[in-house]
C-alpha positions in Angstrom: 263.2 172.9 101.5 265.4 174.3 98.8 267.3 177.5 99.5 267.6 180.2 96.9 269.9 183.1 96.2 269.3 186.8 96.8 269.1 189.6 94.2 272.4 190.7 95.7 274.0 187.4 94.9 272.6 187.5 91.3 273.9 191.0 90.8 277.3 190.1 92.0 277.4 187.0 89.8 276.3 188.9 86.7 278.8 191.7 87.5 281.7 189.2 87.8 280.8 187.5 84.5 280.4 190.8 82.7 283.7 192.0 84.0 285.4 188.8 82.9 284.0 189.1 79.4 284.9 192.8 79.1 288.5 192.3 80.2 289.2 189.0 78.5 287.2 189.3 75.3 285.9 185.7 75.9 282.4 184.5 76.4 281.3 183.3 79.8 278.1 181.3 80.3 278.6 180.2 83.9 280.2 181.9 86.9 280.7 181.1 90.5 280.8 183.4 93.5 281.1 182.9 97.3 278.2 184.3 99.3 278.7 186.0 102.7 277.2 182.8 104.2 280.2 180.9 102.7 277.9 179.0 100.3 279.1 178.9 96.7 276.6 180.2 94.0 277.0 178.7 90.5 275.0 180.9 88.2 274.1 180.6 84.5 274.8 183.7 82.5 272.2 184.8 80.0 271.3 187.7 77.7 274.9 188.6 76.9 275.4 191.9 75.0 278.7 193.4 73.9 279.7 197.0 73.0 283.0 198.7 72.3 283.6 199.5 75.9 280.9 197.5 77.8 279.5 194.0 78.4 276.1 193.3 79.9 274.6 190.0 81.0 271.9 188.6 83.3 271.3 186.1 86.0 267.8 184.7 86.6 266.7 185.2 90.3 265.9 181.9 91.9 264.4 182.2 95.4 264.3 178.5 96.0 261.2 177.4 97.8 260.6 180.8 99.3 257.5 182.7 97.9 259.7 185.6 96.7 258.1 188.0 94.2 261.4 188.6 92.5 261.9 184.9 91.6 262.2 184.6 87.8 263.3 188.2 87.3 266.4 189.1 85.3 269.1 190.7 87.4 271.2 192.5 84.7 274.7 194.0 85.2 276.3 196.3 82.6 280.0 196.8 83.2 281.8 199.5 81.3 285.2 201.2 81.4 285.0 204.7 82.6 287.6 206.8 80.6 289.5 209.0 83.0 293.2 209.2 82.5 293.8 210.9 85.8 291.9 208.5 88.0 293.8 205.7 89.7 297.1 206.9 88.2 298.9 206.2 91.5 297.2 203.0 92.6 297.4 199.4 91.6 293.8 198.7 92.4 290.8 199.1 90.2 288.0 201.6 91.2 284.4 200.4 91.1 281.4 202.7 90.7 278.0 201.0 91.3 274.6 202.5 90.3 271.1 201.3 89.5 269.4 201.3 86.1 265.9 200.5 84.9 263.9 198.6 87.4 266.1 199.3 90.4 264.5 201.7 92.9 266.0 204.9 94.0 265.9 206.1 97.6 263.8 209.3 98.1 263.4 209.4 101.9 265.9 209.1 104.8 266.3 206.3 107.2 267.1 203.4 104.8 270.3 201.4 104.2 271.3 203.9 101.4 271.2 207.7 101.5 268.6 209.7 99.6 269.4 209.8 95.9 271.3 206.5 95.8 270.1 203.4 94.0 268.4 201.0 96.4 271.3 198.6 96.3 272.0 197.8 99.9 275.5 197.8 101.3 276.1 194.1 101.5 275.3 193.5 97.8 277.5 196.5 97.0 280.3 194.8 98.9 279.7 191.5 97.2 279.8 193.1 93.8 283.0 195.0 94.5 284.7 191.9 95.9 283.9 189.7 92.9 284.7 192.4 90.3 288.0 193.2 92.0 289.0 189.6 91.8 288.6 189.6 88.1 290.4 193.0 87.8 293.4 191.5 89.7 293.4 188.5 87.4 293.8 190.7 84.3 296.0 193.3 86.0 293.4 196.0 85.4 293.6 199.1 87.6 291.3 201.5 85.9 287.7 202.5 86.7 284.7 200.3 86.0 281.1 201.5 86.1 278.6 198.9 87.1 274.9 199.4 86.4 272.5 197.0 87.9 269.0 196.8 86.3 265.9 194.6 86.5 263.7 194.9 83.5 260.7 193.6 85.5 261.6 195.7 88.5 259.2 198.6 88.2 256.2 196.3 87.8 257.3 194.0 90.7 257.9 197.0 93.0 254.1 197.4 93.4 254.0 194.0 95.1 256.6 195.1 97.7 256.7 197.8 100.4 259.1 199.9 98.4 256.6 202.6 97.4 255.6 203.0 101.0 259.3 203.2 102.1 260.0 206.0 99.6 261.9 203.8 97.1 260.7 204.7 93.7 261.0 203.2 90.3 261.7 199.6 91.0 262.8 196.9 93.5 265.7 196.8 95.9 268.9 194.7 95.5 269.0 193.0 98.9 270.6 190.3 101.0 272.8 190.0 104.0 274.0 186.4 103.6 273.4 186.0 99.9 271.1 183.1 100.6 267.3 183.0 100.6 266.1 180.8 103.4 262.7 179.3 102.5 260.0 180.3 105.0 257.9 177.4 105.9 255.4 178.4 108.6 255.1 174.8 109.8 258.9 174.3 109.9 259.5 177.6 111.9 256.7 176.8 114.4 258.0 173.3 114.8 261.5 174.7 115.5 260.0 177.1 118.1 258.2 174.2 119.8 261.5 172.2 119.9 263.3 175.1 121.6 260.6 175.7 124.1 260.5 171.9 124.9 264.3 172.1 125.5 263.9 174.9 127.9 261.1 173.1 129.8 263.2 169.9 129.9 266.0 171.9 131.5 263.6 172.8 134.3 263.0 176.4 133.3 259.7 177.9 134.3 260.2 181.1 132.4 260.0 181.1 128.6 262.3 183.8 127.4 261.3 184.7 123.9 262.7 187.1 121.3 261.9 187.6 117.6 265.6 188.1 116.9 269.0 189.2 118.3 269.2 192.8 117.2 269.2 194.1 120.7 271.9 191.8 122.1 274.2 194.6 123.2 271.4 196.5 124.9 270.4 193.4 126.8 273.9 192.5 127.8 274.5 196.0 129.1 271.2 196.4 130.9 270.6 192.9 132.3 273.8 191.0 131.6 271.7 188.7 129.5 272.6 187.2 126.1 269.7 187.0 123.7 271.2 183.9 122.1 269.8 182.1 125.2 266.3 183.1 124.2 263.8 181.0 122.1 263.6 182.7 118.7 260.0 183.2 117.8 260.5 185.0 114.5 257.2 186.7 113.6 255.0 184.0 115.3 254.4 185.6 118.7 250.8 184.4 119.0 251.7 180.7 118.3 254.6 181.0 120.7 252.3 182.1 123.5 250.0 179.3 122.8 252.8 176.7 123.0 254.2 178.2 126.2 250.8 177.9 127.8 250.3 174.4 126.5 253.7 173.4 128.0 253.0 174.8 131.4 255.5 177.6 131.7 254.7 180.0 134.5 255.9 183.2 132.8 256.8 184.3 129.2 259.2 187.2 128.8 259.0 188.8 125.4 262.0 191.0 124.4 262.0 192.8 121.1 262.7 195.8 118.9 260.0 198.5 118.8 259.6 197.9 115.0 258.3 194.4 115.7 256.5 194.9 119.1 254.6 198.0 118.2 252.4 195.7 116.0 251.6 193.6 119.1 250.4 196.8 120.7 247.6 196.7 118.1 246.8 193.0 118.8 248.8 191.8 115.8 250.2 188.4 116.8 252.0 187.6 113.5 254.4 190.5 112.9 255.5 189.6 109.3 255.1 192.6 107.0 253.0 190.5 104.6 250.4 189.9 107.4 250.1 193.5 108.8 251.9 196.7 108.9 250.2 199.3 111.1 253.4 200.4 112.9 253.0 204.2 112.4 249.2 204.1 112.9 249.6 202.4 116.3 252.5 204.6 117.3 250.6 207.7 116.3 247.6 206.7 118.3 249.7 206.0 121.4 251.4 209.4 121.0 247.9 211.1 121.0 247.1 209.3 124.2 250.3 210.7 125.6 248.9 214.2 124.9 250.7 214.6 121.6 248.9 216.9 119.2 247.7 216.3 115.6 250.9 217.6 114.1 253.0 215.1 116.0 250.6 212.3 114.8 250.9 213.5 111.2 254.7 213.5 111.4 254.7 210.0 112.8 252.4 208.7 110.1 254.8 210.1 107.5 257.8 208.1 108.9 259.2 205.1 107.1 260.5 203.4 110.2 260.0 203.4 114.0 263.5 204.8 114.8 262.6 208.0 112.9 259.3 208.2 114.7 261.1 207.8 118.1 263.2 210.9 117.4 260.0 212.9 116.7 258.6 211.8 120.1 261.9 212.5 121.8 262.1 216.0 120.4 258.5 216.6 121.6 259.2 215.3 125.1 256.7 212.5 124.6 259.0 209.5 124.2 258.8 207.9 127.6 255.1 208.4 128.2 254.3 207.1 124.7 256.5 204.0 125.3 254.7 203.4 128.6 251.4 203.4 126.8 252.8 201.1 124.1 254.0 198.7 126.8 250.6 198.7 128.5 248.9 197.8 125.2 251.4 195.0 124.5 250.9 193.5 127.9 247.1 193.7 127.5 247.2 191.7 124.2 249.7 189.2 125.4 247.5 188.5 128.4 244.4 188.4 126.2 246.1 185.8 123.9 247.1 183.6 126.9 243.7 184.0 128.6 245.6 184.5 131.9 247.2 181.0 131.7 250.7 182.5 131.9 252.2 185.6 133.4 253.6 187.8 130.6 256.4 190.3 130.8 258.0 192.5 128.1 261.1 194.6 127.2 261.0 197.0 124.3 264.2 198.4 122.9 265.4 200.5 119.9 268.8 200.8 118.1 269.1 204.5 118.9 267.6 204.7 122.4 268.3 201.3 123.9 265.7 200.1 126.4 262.5 202.0 125.8 260.2 200.3 128.4 260.1 197.3 130.6 257.3 195.7 132.6 257.5 195.4 136.4 258.5 191.7 136.7 261.3 191.8 134.0 264.2 191.9 136.4 262.9 188.8 138.3 262.8 187.0 135.0 266.5 187.8 134.2 267.5 187.0 137.8 266.5 183.4 137.6 267.6 180.4 135.5 269.9 182.6 133.2 
């Protein structure tokens, strides 16, 4: 399947091209940047507009074979010289100011990549833009200040098809990407890969299928159990299918290790944790808090949270964190066992970025003590 490039890559390419045209006075219809993944992105430059002290241009977002709602949108960068004779007087390096324009959302609630008030341009795209623009500035020996405004004419309309309104990002889409590359999400390809990894573990003689959606809790797992999550089978969002395959292959036990943001969905019986499938994180967490003797005000505050880490702090302040997590774990184990129909023993570890290990089932240490 064909890979694509993120909105962050498009913004960096457009910014580099606009900077080149501004400082050189020459037209640029193609540009190349290096993504954080090390893959080169050759972009066509469109919609070029010039002013006395600015140049703007666009790159069309191509998400490859991934069903990305932003594919086909215009990622526009307007680069202008910011007149300030005192700024950068003592430095040989240009200063870059990045902001969002029309169609780029603005953060209105805490807990996201950018602070409240900032344009929803995440830190990796900001770093990409800065790197590419500074290369051009060095080429032309420019050490002044440039203001870069990223806009997406279709962004406000597209945002209604994303989770931005729910997250408190208003007015448009986010400029995202950590690798600069969009990996196409083929359900069959991912499940086939999970099957291959499980088969490999079974062929090695392992009776325990150690499964994790991702590696975000690596340090917690190393510190707590001396275990590297890289050794786990990566199940992505497909927890239900992974249980089915583990049962089919005859594993005795499946150990699921994951972040509360993913596994809280399993506590509601949701076996595909992708946000496009279901997102009842706060609703499930609030109901568990009520079972832990939290009051209606605690539940209301949790329901207003934009991520689970924020909700955990509310529970911690109320003295309800551990009891709530025990209830969450109980529900996760119930639904894992329900999916497996008792064909396999299921164990679980839940962690968070701020609190580390939140809860673990009784047989977890036995799972880490064998065949690691």
